[in-house]
C-alpha positions as CSV (number, residue, x, y, z in Angstrom):
1,M,101.3,67.4,103.8
2,R,97.7,66.7,103.0
3,V,95.8,69.0,100.8
4,C,91.6,68.7,100.5
5,F,90.3,70.3,97.6
6,V,86.5,70.8,98.7
7,A,84.1,71.7,95.2
8,N,81.2,70.5,93.4
9,Q,83.2,68.9,90.5
10,V,86.3,66.4,89.5
11,A,85.2,66.4,86.1
12,A,84.1,62.2,86.3
13,W,81.4,60.0,86.3
14,G,79.1,62.4,84.3
15,K,79.7,65.7,85.5
16,I,82.5,67.3,83.7
17,G,82.3,71.5,83.0
18,G,85.7,73.8,83.3
19,F,85.7,74.0,87.3
20,G,86.1,69.7,87.5
21,V,88.5,69.9,84.6
22,N,90.5,72.6,86.2
23,L,90.7,70.5,89.8
24,R,91.3,67.4,88.1
25,R,94.7,68.9,86.4
26,L,95.7,70.7,89.5
27,G,94.8,67.8,92.1
28,G,97.1,65.3,89.2
29,A,99.7,67.2,89.3
30,L,100.2,68.1,93.0
31,A,99.8,64.0,93.2
32,N,102.4,63.7,91.1
33,V,104.8,65.3,93.4
34,G,104.1,63.8,96.2
35,V,101.4,65.6,97.4
36,D,98.5,63.6,99.3
37,V,95.5,65.0,97.7
38,H,92.1,63.6,98.8
39,V,88.7,66.0,96.8
40,V,85.5,66.5,98.7
41,V,82.2,66.6,96.0
42,P,78.3,66.0,96.0
43,R,78.4,61.8,94.8
44,R,77.0,61.2,91.1
45,K,75.3,58.6,90.0
46,G,77.4,55.7,89.4
47,Q,80.1,57.0,92.1
48,R,81.6,54.9,95.2
49,A,81.7,56.7,98.3
50,V,85.3,56.2,98.0
51,E,87.3,56.5,94.3
52,Q,91.3,56.6,93.1
53,L,91.2,59.0,90.5
54,D,94.6,60.5,89.0
55,G,96.4,59.3,92.2
56,M,94.2,61.2,94.3
57,T,91.1,60.0,97.1
58,V,87.6,61.4,95.8
59,H,85.4,61.3,98.5
60,G,81.9,61.3,97.1
61,I,79.1,62.7,99.7
62,S,75.3,63.4,99.8
63,W,74.2,66.1,98.9
64,A,72.4,65.8,102.9
65,A,75.6,65.6,103.8
66,I,76.9,68.2,101.8
67,F,74.1,70.9,103.7
68,G,74.4,69.3,106.8
69,G,77.4,68.5,107.6
70,S,79.7,65.5,106.9
71,S,82.6,64.0,109.3
72,V,84.4,63.2,106.1
73,Y,86.4,66.1,106.4
74,R,87.8,65.4,109.9
75,Q,88.5,61.9,108.7
76,I,90.6,63.3,106.1
77,N,93.1,65.2,108.4
78,A,94.5,67.6,105.9
79,D,96.6,70.2,106.9
80,I,95.5,72.4,104.3
81,Y,91.0,72.8,102.3
82,H,90.8,74.8,100.0
83,L,87.7,75.4,98.3
84,Q,87.2,75.6,94.3
85,E,85.0,77.9,93.7
86,P,82.9,79.1,97.2
87,T,79.9,76.8,98.1
88,F,78.0,76.0,101.4
89,A,80.3,72.9,102.0
90,G,82.9,75.6,103.0
91,F,80.5,76.0,106.5
92,W,81.2,72.7,107.1
93,T,84.1,71.9,106.6
94,R,85.8,75.5,108.8
95,R,83.3,74.5,111.1
96,A,84.7,70.6,111.4
97,M,88.8,71.6,111.2
98,P,88.2,75.1,113.0
99,N,92.5,75.4,113.4
100,R,93.8,73.9,109.7
101,I,94.9,76.0,106.7
102,H,91.2,77.4,105.1
103,L,91.9,78.4,101.6
104,V,89.2,79.9,98.6
105,T,89.8,80.2,94.9
106,S,86.8,82.2,93.4
107,M,86.7,80.8,89.7
108,D,83.5,82.8,88.9
109,P,82.3,85.4,91.4
110,R,78.9,86.6,90.2
111,D,77.8,89.0,90.8
112,S,73.6,90.1,90.5
113,D,73.6,91.0,87.0
114,D,75.3,88.1,86.3
115,W,72.8,86.2,88.2
116,Y,70.3,87.9,86.1
117,T,71.9,86.8,83.1
118,E,71.9,83.4,84.3
119,F,68.2,82.9,85.3
120,R,66.8,84.8,82.2
121,H,68.7,82.7,79.4
122,A,67.9,79.2,81.6
123,T,66.1,76.3,80.5
124,W,62.8,76.1,83.0
125,Q,64.1,72.7,84.4
126,R,67.3,75.5,85.4
127,R,65.3,78.1,86.7
128,L,63.0,75.9,89.3
129,K,66.7,75.4,90.6
130,A,68.3,78.6,90.7
131,P,67.0,79.8,94.2
132,A,69.1,76.7,95.8
133,Q,71.7,77.4,93.4
134,W,72.0,81.0,94.8
135,F,72.0,79.6,98.4
136,Y,74.4,76.7,97.7
137,E,76.9,78.6,96.1
138,D,76.5,82.5,96.9
139,G,74.0,83.2,99.6
140,A,75.2,85.0,102.5
141,L,76.9,82.4,104.5
142,V,78.9,81.6,101.7
143,R,80.1,84.8,101.4
144,K,81.0,85.0,104.9
145,T,83.0,81.6,105.1
146,V,85.1,83.7,101.9
147,R,85.7,86.1,104.1
148,A,86.7,84.3,106.7
149,A,89.5,81.9,105.0
150,D,93.0,81.8,105.5
151,G,93.6,83.0,101.8
152,V,91.4,84.0,99.7
153,Y,92.5,83.7,95.6
154,V,91.5,83.5,91.5
155,E,92.1,81.8,88.6
156,A,93.0,85.4,86.7
157,E,93.9,88.4,87.4
158,C,91.6,89.6,85.7
159,L,88.6,87.9,88.1
160,R,90.6,90.1,91.7
161,E,88.6,93.8,91.2
162,K,85.9,91.8,91.0
163,A,86.0,89.2,93.5
164,Q,87.1,91.7,95.9
165,R,83.7,93.5,95.6
166,H,81.8,90.7,95.4
167,Y,82.8,89.2,98.5
168,R,83.7,92.4,100.2
169,L,87.9,91.2,100.8
170,P,90.4,93.7,102.6
171,A,92.6,93.4,100.3
172,L,93.1,92.3,96.5
173,P,92.9,88.6,96.1
174,E,96.4,86.9,94.8
175,V,96.2,85.3,91.8
176,L,96.6,81.5,91.9
177,P,96.5,80.4,88.1
178,K,93.9,77.9,86.0
179,P,96.3,75.2,84.9
180,V,96.0,74.7,80.9
181,P,98.1,71.7,79.6
182,I,100.5,73.3,76.6
183,P,100.2,71.0,73.5
184,V,102.7,70.5,71.4
185,G,102.9,72.0,68.0
186,P,103.7,72.7,65.0
187,F,99.7,72.9,64.2
188,I,98.4,72.6,61.3
189,K,95.5,74.5,60.2
190,A,92.5,72.9,58.4
191,Q,92.4,74.0,55.0
192,K,88.6,76.1,54.6
193,P,88.5,78.1,57.1
194,L,87.6,76.4,60.2
195,C,85.2,77.5,63.3
196,A,84.8,75.8,66.3
197,F,82.0,76.1,69.5
198,V,83.4,74.4,72.5
199,A,80.9,74.5,75.4
200,R,78.0,73.2,77.4
201,L,74.6,72.9,74.8
202,D,73.1,75.7,77.3
203,P,70.6,78.7,76.2
204,R,73.6,81.3,78.3
205,K,75.9,80.3,76.2
206,R,73.7,80.7,72.9
207,P,74.7,77.7,70.4
208,E,71.4,78.6,68.6
209,M,73.4,82.0,67.5
210,F,76.7,79.8,66.2
211,I,74.3,77.2,64.3
212,E,72.7,80.4,62.4
213,I,76.0,82.0,61.9
214,A,77.1,78.1,60.1
215,R,74.1,78.5,58.2
216,L,74.8,82.1,57.1
217,V,78.7,82.0,56.1
218,P,78.4,78.7,53.7
219,E,82.4,78.8,52.6
220,Y,83.2,77.9,56.0
221,D,83.4,75.1,57.8
222,F,82.0,74.7,61.6
223,I,82.1,72.5,64.4
224,I,80.1,72.1,67.2
225,V,81.9,70.2,70.6
226,G,79.5,69.5,73.2
227,R,75.4,68.3,74.2
228,A,72.8,69.8,76.5
229,H,72.0,68.4,80.2
230,D,68.5,69.1,79.0
231,A,66.8,66.4,76.8
232,S,64.0,68.8,75.1
233,Y,66.7,71.4,74.4
234,Q,69.2,69.0,72.9
235,R,65.9,68.0,70.5
236,H,65.4,71.9,69.9
237,L,68.9,72.4,68.8
238,E,69.4,68.8,67.0
239,S,66.3,70.1,64.7
240,L,68.7,73.2,63.6
241,F,71.6,71.1,63.2
242,R,69.7,69.7,59.9
243,G,70.4,71.0,56.4
244,I,73.3,73.1,57.4
245,S,76.2,70.8,55.2
246,N,79.0,72.6,56.5
247,L,78.2,72.0,60.0
248,E,79.4,68.8,62.1
249,V,78.3,68.3,65.5
250,T,80.3,65.3,67.5
251,G,78.4,65.1,70.9
252,F,80.4,65.4,74.5
253,L,84.2,65.0,74.1
254,D,85.8,63.5,76.8
255,P,89.2,66.4,77.6
256,F,90.9,63.6,79.3
257,D,90.4,60.7,77.4
258,N,90.3,62.2,73.7
259,Q,92.6,62.8,70.7
260,R,89.3,64.0,68.5
261,M,89.5,67.2,70.7
262,F,93.3,68.3,70.1
263,D,92.7,67.1,66.9
264,I,89.7,70.2,66.2
265,L,91.9,72.6,68.2
266,S,94.6,72.1,66.4
267,R,92.8,71.9,63.2
268,A,90.4,75.3,64.4
269,W,91.0,79.2,62.6
270,V,88.6,80.5,65.7
271,L,87.1,79.7,68.4
272,V,83.4,81.4,68.0
273,H,81.8,82.2,71.2
274,P,78.2,83.5,70.9
275,A,77.8,83.6,74.9
276,Q,76.0,86.2,76.9
277,R,78.2,85.3,80.2
278,E,81.5,84.0,81.4
279,G,84.4,83.9,83.8
280,L,87.4,83.2,81.7
281,A,86.1,80.4,79.9
282,T,88.1,77.1,80.0
283,A,87.4,77.1,76.4
284,F,89.3,80.1,76.0
285,Q,93.2,79.3,77.2
286,E,92.0,76.0,75.5
287,A,92.1,77.1,72.3
288,S,94.5,79.9,72.4
289,V,96.8,77.1,73.6
290,H,96.3,75.9,70.0
291,E,97.0,78.8,68.3
292,T,93.0,79.8,67.6
293,A,91.8,82.6,67.8
294,I,88.2,83.6,69.3
295,L,85.4,86.0,68.7
296,A,83.3,86.4,71.5
297,Q,81.2,89.0,73.2
298,V,82.1,89.0,76.2
299,D,85.4,90.0,76.9
300,P,86.9,89.4,80.4
301,G,90.0,91.5,81.8
302,G,90.6,92.5,78.1
303,Y,91.6,88.7,77.4
304,V,89.6,88.2,74.2
305,T,90.9,92.0,72.6
306,Q,93.4,90.6,73.0
307,F,94.0,87.3,71.6
308,G,90.8,87.7,68.9
309,R,87.8,89.7,68.6
310,V,84.9,91.0,70.9
311,L,81.8,92.3,69.3
312,P,79.0,95.0,71.4
313,P,76.4,92.4,72.9
314,N,73.0,92.8,70.4
315,A,75.0,92.0,67.7
316,T,72.6,90.0,64.9
317,A,74.0,86.7,63.9
318,V,74.6,88.8,60.3
319,E,76.6,90.9,62.5
320,W,78.8,88.3,63.7
321,A,79.0,86.7,60.8
322,A,80.1,89.8,58.7
323,A,83.0,90.2,61.9
324,L,83.4,86.5,61.1
325,R,84.3,87.1,57.8
326,E,86.2,89.9,58.3
327,F,88.6,88.6,60.7
328,V,89.6,85.5,59.1
329,E,90.0,88.1,55.7
330,S,92.6,89.7,58.1
331,G,94.9,87.4,58.5
332,D,94.3,88.5,62.4
333,W,93.4,85.3,63.9
334,K,96.7,83.8,63.1
335,A,98.5,86.8,65.0
336,R,96.1,87.1,67.5
337,G,95.8,83.0,68.0
338,E,99.8,82.7,68.4
339,A,99.9,85.3,70.7
340,G,97.3,84.0,73.0
341,R,99.9,80.4,73.1
342,V,102.0,82.4,74.2
343,Y,100.4,84.1,76.9
344,N,99.1,80.6,78.3
345,I,102.7,79.3,78.3
346,E,103.8,81.9,80.5
347,H,101.0,82.4,82.5
348,H,99.3,79.4,82.7
349,A,101.0,76.7,82.4
350,I,100.4,73.3,84.6
351,D,103.9,73.5,85.9
352,V,103.4,77.6,86.0
353,S,100.4,76.8,88.4
354,L,101.5,74.1,90.8
355,D,104.5,75.7,91.3
356,R,102.3,78.4,92.5
357,H,99.9,76.6,95.1
358,L,102.8,74.8,96.2
359,E,104.3,78.3,97.0
360,V,101.0,79.2,98.6
361,Y,100.6,75.7,100.5
362,E,104.7,76.5,101.7
363,Q,103.5,80.0,102.6
364,H,100.5,79.3,104.9
365,L,102.6,76.0,106.6
366,H,105.2,78.5,107.4
367,I,102.6,80.0,109.3
368,V,101.1,77.4,111.4
369,R,104.0,76.4,111.7
370,G,105.7,79.8,113.3
371,E,108.3,79.9,110.7
372,P,109.7,82.9,109.5
373,G,108.4,83.7,105.4
374,G,104.6,83.9,107.2
375,V,101.8,86.9,107.0
376,S,100.3,86.7,109.6
377,P,99.7,84.3,112.9
378,R,97.7,81.0,113.0
379,I,96.4,78.7,115.6
380,P,99.0,75.4,115.5
381,I,97.9,72.9,113.4
382,E,96.6,69.4,116.6
383,R,97.8,66.2,115.8
């Protein structure tokens, strides 16, 4: 079986975000069981046209090829083309190989309110790119390509209804669970309460709020893991870090090559996440598998309600600080963290995600082969 993922990133060559981390984990797991995995992504600085990564063959193409089409999709000659988060590239993939299986996983379906929130809390540099980003990730042709796919999926149960509404799908999309590595415990928590912020330092994530909470709760320790893409915003944040003795800033930590991330989340009591908007953030689940509870104002699908505490959208820093103290002093953080680990082991462990992806791929291959077990007729694969 040859599978080609089409994505915006694969967590390498300087572009490392939640979508790319999920894809790299999934692709590596598929390659480990013998699937011939190819990935097509925008080519980044220092990336060759063809690279090997964790058993996958990664093809880097120019932005001109992404918007204007590329022969690479036909050259790869895959049985299945799997778009990891809808983008304009999906249109050209389907046009290049119309008689193959085309699947889509929506990781973070964004409606008009979400796009407005992203714009309102972006740096000016990112705001200038917003029209092109919307066209590339959510324009009319992108949504039409999603509806035309042979299968549309989401990576978590809480995204099903939103994705159906946004893409105007005739039925609820099924779930292809996000792969989350499950670390081996037990987890020895820090002696003093340790609160972590793990995210890109972007205005939408509101690191300033986390910094102010650290200032208001000097009896706890705080740690920030991440760095800003925008240099001026990074300098602004660095000016705020100074003078806060209970706050440590690590900068960016590679999730694939850094024992430090495991150490931080294993010791952390609470992930404090003041972001204005999220899908089901990878940081939430990575915290949960380390038995770390969550304090946030977003609550995708009730995840934070189950495994942490939720604050109202307009909560002040003083209210965040009070909620954090109450959560920790009540002892409830420990039970919430432990419950989050159990949930993710059952629903999102890498083996669970791998088995579900293989099941879906085999189902679609049965359809094109005309074998029983499929759900609708398909044009045969041409070889």
